[in-house]
C-alpha positions as CSV (number, residue, x, y, z in Angstrom):
1,X,-48.5,-35.4,4.0
2,X,-45.3,-33.6,5.0
3,X,-42.1,-34.7,3.4
4,X,-38.8,-33.8,5.0
5,X,-36.1,-33.2,2.5
6,X,-32.6,-33.4,4.0
7,X,-30.2,-30.6,3.0
8,X,-27.1,-31.8,1.1
9,X,-24.1,-32.0,3.3
10,X,-21.3,-29.5,2.7
11,X,-18.9,-30.5,-0.1
12,X,-15.5,-31.9,0.9
13,X,-12.6,-29.3,1.0
14,X,-10.3,-31.8,-0.7
15,X,-8.7,-30.7,-3.9
16,X,-6.7,-33.8,-4.6
17,X,-3.3,-32.3,-3.5
18,X,-2.7,-34.1,-0.2
19,X,0.3,-33.8,2.1
20,X,0.6,-32.9,5.8
21,X,2.7,-29.8,6.7
22,X,5.0,-31.0,9.6
23,X,5.0,-27.6,11.3
24,X,1.2,-27.1,11.6
25,X,-0.2,-30.6,11.1
26,X,-2.5,-29.2,8.3
27,X,-2.9,-30.7,4.9
28,X,-1.1,-28.5,2.3
29,X,-4.1,-28.9,-0.1
30,X,-7.2,-28.4,2.0
31,X,-5.8,-27.2,5.4
32,X,-7.6,-29.9,7.4
33,X,-5.8,-32.0,10.0
34,X,-5.2,-35.7,9.4
35,X,-7.8,-36.5,12.0
36,X,-10.4,-34.3,10.4
37,X,-9.7,-35.9,7.0
38,X,-10.0,-39.4,8.4
39,X,-13.3,-38.5,10.2
40,X,-14.9,-36.5,7.4
41,X,-17.0,-39.3,5.9
42,X,-18.7,-40.0,9.2
43,X,-19.0,-36.4,10.5
44,X,-22.4,-34.8,10.9
45,X,-23.3,-31.5,9.2
46,X,-22.4,-29.4,12.3
47,X,-18.9,-30.8,12.5
48,X,-18.3,-30.3,8.8
49,X,-19.4,-26.7,9.1
50,X,-17.1,-26.2,12.0
51,X,-14.2,-27.5,10.0
52,X,-15.1,-25.3,7.0
53,X,-15.2,-22.3,9.2
54,X,-11.6,-22.9,10.5
55,X,-10.1,-23.4,7.0
56,X,-9.7,-19.7,5.9
57,X,-7.3,-18.9,8.8
58,X,-5.4,-22.1,8.3
59,X,-5.0,-21.5,4.6
60,X,-3.5,-18.1,5.4
61,X,-1.1,-19.7,7.9
62,X,0.0,-22.2,5.2
63,X,0.2,-19.5,2.5
64,X,-2.1,-21.4,0.2
65,X,-2.9,-19.7,-3.1
66,X,-6.1,-21.6,-3.6
67,X,-8.8,-23.3,-1.5
68,X,-12.1,-24.9,-2.2
69,X,-15.2,-23.1,-1.0
70,X,-18.1,-24.9,0.7
71,X,-20.7,-23.5,-1.7
72,X,-22.7,-26.0,-3.7
73,X,-26.1,-26.0,-5.5
74,X,-28.4,-23.5,-3.8
75,X,-25.7,-22.0,-1.6
76,X,-23.5,-21.3,-4.7
77,X,-26.4,-19.6,-6.5
78,X,-27.0,-17.5,-3.3
79,X,-23.4,-16.4,-3.3
80,X,-23.6,-15.4,-7.0
81,X,-26.9,-13.6,-6.6
82,X,-25.6,-11.6,-3.6
83,X,-22.6,-10.4,-5.5
84,X,-24.6,-9.3,-8.5
85,X,-27.3,-7.7,-6.4
86,X,-24.8,-5.7,-4.4
87,X,-22.7,-4.7,-7.5
88,X,-19.7,-6.3,-5.7
89,X,-17.6,-6.9,-8.8
90,X,-17.4,-8.4,-12.3
91,X,-18.2,-11.9,-13.6
92,X,-15.8,-12.8,-16.4
93,X,-17.1,-15.7,-18.5
94,X,-14.9,-17.4,-21.1
95,X,-11.2,-17.9,-21.7
96,X,-8.4,-15.4,-22.3
97,X,-9.1,-13.7,-25.6
98,X,-12.9,-14.6,-25.7
99,X,-14.8,-13.3,-22.6
100,X,-17.9,-11.5,-21.6
101,X,-17.6,-9.2,-18.6
102,X,-20.9,-9.1,-16.7
103,X,-21.5,-6.4,-14.0
104,X,-23.9,-3.7,-12.9
105,X,-23.7,-0.3,-11.4
106,X,-25.0,0.0,-7.8
107,X,-28.1,2.0,-8.8
108,X,-28.7,0.0,-12.0
109,X,-32.1,-1.8,-12.1
110,X,-31.9,-5.5,-12.5
111,X,-34.0,-8.6,-12.5
112,X,-33.4,-12.0,-10.9
113,X,-35.1,-15.3,-11.7
114,X,-34.5,-18.4,-9.6
115,X,-35.8,-21.8,-10.8
116,X,-34.6,-25.0,-9.1
117,X,-30.9,-25.2,-9.6
118,X,-30.7,-22.2,-12.1
119,X,-30.2,-18.5,-11.5
120,X,-30.7,-15.8,-14.1
121,X,-29.7,-12.1,-13.4
122,X,-30.0,-9.4,-16.0
123,X,-29.9,-5.7,-16.6
124,X,-30.7,-3.8,-19.7
125,X,-27.1,-4.3,-20.9
126,X,-26.1,-7.8,-19.7
127,X,-27.4,-11.1,-18.4
128,X,-25.9,-14.1,-16.7
129,X,-27.5,-17.6,-16.3
130,X,-25.9,-20.1,-14.0
131,X,-26.9,-23.7,-13.5
132,X,-25.5,-25.3,-10.3
133,X,-25.2,-29.0,-10.5
134,X,-23.2,-30.7,-7.7
135,X,-20.0,-30.7,-9.8
136,X,-19.8,-26.9,-10.4
137,X,-17.2,-25.9,-7.8
138,X,-16.1,-22.6,-6.4
139,X,-12.5,-21.9,-5.5
140,X,-11.0,-18.9,-3.7
141,X,-7.8,-17.6,-5.3
142,X,-5.6,-15.6,-2.9
143,X,-3.9,-12.4,-4.1
144,X,-1.3,-10.7,-1.9
145,X,-2.7,-7.5,-0.5
146,X,-6.0,-7.7,-2.5
147,X,-9.4,-9.3,-2.1
148,X,-9.3,-12.9,-3.4
149,X,-10.8,-13.9,-6.7
150,X,-13.5,-16.6,-6.9
151,X,-13.2,-19.2,-9.7
152,X,-16.1,-21.3,-10.9
153,X,-14.8,-24.5,-12.4
154,X,-15.9,-28.0,-13.5
155,X,-14.1,-31.3,-13.9
156,X,-12.7,-31.4,-17.4
157,X,-14.8,-34.4,-18.2
158,X,-18.0,-32.4,-17.7
159,X,-17.0,-29.9,-20.4
160,X,-18.4,-30.1,-23.9
161,X,-16.1,-31.2,-26.7
162,X,-14.7,-28.5,-28.9
163,X,-17.2,-26.7,-31.1
164,X,-17.0,-25.8,-34.7
165,X,-13.8,-24.3,-36.2
166,X,-15.6,-22.2,-38.8
167,X,-18.3,-19.5,-38.7
168,X,-21.5,-21.6,-38.3
169,X,-25.2,-20.7,-38.3
170,X,-27.0,-22.2,-35.3
171,X,-30.5,-21.1,-36.1
172,X,-32.7,-19.2,-33.7
173,X,-31.8,-18.8,-30.1
174,X,-34.4,-20.4,-27.8
175,X,-32.3,-19.7,-24.7
176,X,-32.0,-15.9,-25.3
177,X,-31.7,-14.0,-22.1
178,X,-31.8,-10.4,-23.3
179,X,-34.7,-9.0,-25.4
180,X,-32.8,-7.4,-28.3
181,X,-33.2,-9.6,-31.4
182,X,-34.2,-12.5,-29.2
183,X,-35.8,-14.1,-32.3
184,X,-32.8,-13.4,-34.4
185,X,-30.2,-15.9,-35.8
186,X,-27.3,-17.1,-33.7
187,X,-23.8,-17.6,-35.3
188,X,-21.0,-19.4,-33.7
189,X,-17.7,-17.7,-34.4
190,X,-15.9,-21.0,-34.7
191,X,-13.3,-20.8,-32.0
192,X,-13.0,-24.6,-31.8
193,X,-12.1,-24.5,-28.1
194,X,-13.4,-27.0,-25.6
195,X,-15.5,-25.5,-22.9
196,X,-16.3,-22.1,-24.5
197,X,-18.5,-20.9,-27.3
198,X,-18.6,-17.3,-28.5
199,X,-21.6,-16.4,-30.7
200,X,-23.4,-13.3,-32.0
201,X,-27.2,-13.0,-32.3
202,X,-28.2,-11.0,-35.4
203,X,-31.1,-9.0,-36.4
204,X,-32.6,-9.5,-39.9
205,X,-30.6,-6.6,-41.3
206,X,-27.3,-8.2,-40.2
207,X,-27.9,-11.9,-40.5
208,X,-27.6,-12.3,-44.3
209,X,-24.2,-10.4,-44.2
210,X,-22.9,-12.9,-41.6
211,X,-24.5,-16.0,-43.2
212,X,-22.7,-15.2,-46.5
213,X,-19.4,-16.1,-44.8
214,X,-20.4,-19.3,-43.0
215,X,-17.8,-21.9,-43.4
216,X,-14.9,-19.5,-43.1
217,X,-12.4,-20.7,-40.5
218,X,-11.5,-18.8,-37.4
219,X,-9.9,-16.2,-37.3
220,X,-10.3,-15.3,-40.9
221,X,-14.1,-15.1,-40.4
222,X,-13.6,-12.3,-37.9
223,X,-11.6,-10.3,-40.5
224,X,-14.4,-10.8,-43.0
225,X,-17.4,-9.9,-40.8
226,X,-15.7,-7.6,-38.3
227,X,-16.8,-4.3,-40.0
228,X,-20.4,-5.4,-40.1
229,X,-20.3,-6.6,-36.5
230,X,-18.8,-3.3,-35.3
231,X,-21.5,-1.4,-37.3
232,X,-24.4,-3.3,-35.8
233,X,-23.0,-4.3,-32.3
234,X,-25.2,-7.4,-32.1
235,X,-25.8,-9.2,-28.8
236,X,-22.8,-11.4,-27.9
237,X,-23.3,-14.7,-26.3
238,X,-20.5,-16.5,-24.4
239,X,-21.2,-20.0,-23.0
240,X,-19.0,-22.1,-20.8
241,X,-19.9,-25.2,-18.7
242,X,-22.9,-24.3,-16.6
243,X,-22.9,-20.6,-17.5
244,X,-24.3,-18.3,-20.3
245,X,-23.5,-14.6,-20.5
246,X,-25.1,-12.1,-22.9
247,X,-23.8,-8.6,-23.6
248,X,-25.8,-5.8,-25.3
249,X,-23.3,-2.9,-25.5
250,X,-21.5,-1.0,-28.3
251,X,-18.5,-2.7,-29.8
252,X,-15.7,-0.2,-30.3
253,X,-13.6,-0.1,-33.5
254,X,-10.3,-1.9,-33.5
255,X,-8.5,1.2,-32.3
256,X,-11.1,2.1,-29.7
257,X,-11.7,1.4,-26.0
258,X,-14.3,-0.9,-24.5
259,X,-17.2,0.9,-23.0
260,X,-17.6,1.3,-19.3
261,X,-19.7,-1.5,-17.8
262,X,-20.5,-4.8,-19.5
263,X,-18.5,-5.6,-22.6
264,X,-16.8,-8.4,-24.5
265,X,-13.3,-9.2,-25.8
266,X,-12.6,-11.3,-28.9
267,X,-8.9,-11.2,-29.5
268,X,-7.4,-13.7,-31.9
269,X,-3.7,-13.2,-30.8
270,X,-4.6,-13.9,-27.2
271,X,-6.7,-16.9,-28.1
272,X,-3.9,-18.3,-30.2
273,X,-1.9,-18.8,-27.0
274,X,-4.3,-21.5,-26.0
275,X,-4.8,-20.6,-22.3
276,X,-7.7,-22.6,-20.8
277,X,-8.0,-20.1,-17.9
278,X,-6.6,-17.0,-16.6
279,X,-2.8,-17.1,-16.8
280,X,-1.2,-18.5,-13.7
281,X,-4.5,-19.4,-12.1
282,X,-3.8,-22.2,-9.6
283,X,-6.8,-24.5,-10.2
284,X,-6.5,-28.1,-9.2
285,X,-5.5,-30.5,-11.9
286,X,-8.4,-31.9,-13.9
287,X,-10.6,-28.7,-13.5
288,X,-11.6,-26.4,-16.3
289,X,-12.4,-22.7,-15.6
290,X,-16.0,-21.6,-16.3
291,X,-15.9,-18.1,-14.9
292,X,-14.0,-15.7,-12.6
293,X,-15.4,-13.2,-10.2
294,X,-13.3,-10.1,-9.7
295,X,-14.3,-8.1,-6.6
296,X,-14.7,-4.4,-7.2
């Protein structure tokens, strides 16, 4: 028996900031016309795709800083996979002050695994797993004279509540993506921030030195375990809604520079500013940033 599965229709371009520009007749939020907005619910897939195709030029005409992209589910994973496979830029997962930067060199071997609504890509040095439920949304962020950024975001209500505020042992890591110390112990650094978790995965030689300081509040815990972490450079794990990034690269000393390629940043002073996304990023109200893609 053959079962025909209908493809999901394209997502709506609406960002919840509605208003018609009198000069062009386009919505100042999504760049559709009033007639297109009214007819959207009954439009077939071909008509919706036609409208989507017209929006980039209209957004430029209006000078919009941000617009929603039509990617959703499988098409969103396709876009992420293509950018990783072609080494087109860097995926930055986290919040200012606590991020993992995932990228690969053009000639660097990599692996990709696609399972239902999940994509995993990895090199020897870094890995990224993305789950793509319908609510994971992509936005294009315009930059004058430069290639736009791509922001992945979720409605705030879809983000986990804040995690622990002290260094906390999480046990073994059944979701490990990189092989180094995959059976080691995972420790949450205790940022206490909604929508982001920064952890380290420790080998047996390091785990007892970290465990001895569990219960220490952030950022005092970093001061206590920082020397041991720099010495061992454990795998760092950064998780945001729908994404998990892992980095296996040398951690520089406090006065050193991050290595070329994949790396992490964990900066208490920047975290203390409380930014939920990149400074000045024009996401729609009610959305929480999960990751940014910076074109090369």
